C-alpha positions, 0 to 999 in steps of 0.5 A: 539550224533549228531542233526539227531540222537536226532531228529530221532524218535524210530522205532514203532513196527509192531506189539503189543502183549496184556499180553494174548498173550504175556503169551501164547507165553512165555508158548508155547515156553517153552512147545514146543518139540525143542527150539524155538526162538518164534513165525512166523506170516505171511499170505497167499493167501486162504479161502473164503475171500481171506487170512489166518493168519499163525503161526508156530514155529520159530527155527530160524530167516530168512533174511528179517524178522521183529523182534518184542520183547514185554512184554517177548515174541518174533514174527517173521514176514514174510517180505511178510506179513509186509505191511498187518501186519503194526499196528496189535495188537495179542491177545489170547482169551479163550471162552467156546468154543475155543481158540486161537490168535486173530488179532485185524488188523487195515488193515483188511477190511471184514473176512469171516463168519466162521472167518477162512480167512479175506480181507486184504488190504496193510498198506497205508502210513500216 
């Protein structure tokens, strides 16, 4: 190994999953109507706060996708969303009234009152 290679750090994951999120993703993968590779995560403009998280089954890897494998589950991040999702932890919560994926995003600056949309700033270089 060259000296340059030995000094390189491992690239950090763009997103991480809690054990609850990974378990739910593994369960969804086994119960899907068709074979899936994982879950596609992105953001889109919408809602009263300006942006919404998007989730869909990933049946193929698209050009530019950021692929994250964590705790036995795989997510594919839309390249247009990567700067908004850097450092995000994806969790899965179940309460008395609801259940769903929750995004603990350090780039999120606010959220609407109903919790359906968020304001997110692109990640900044340290």
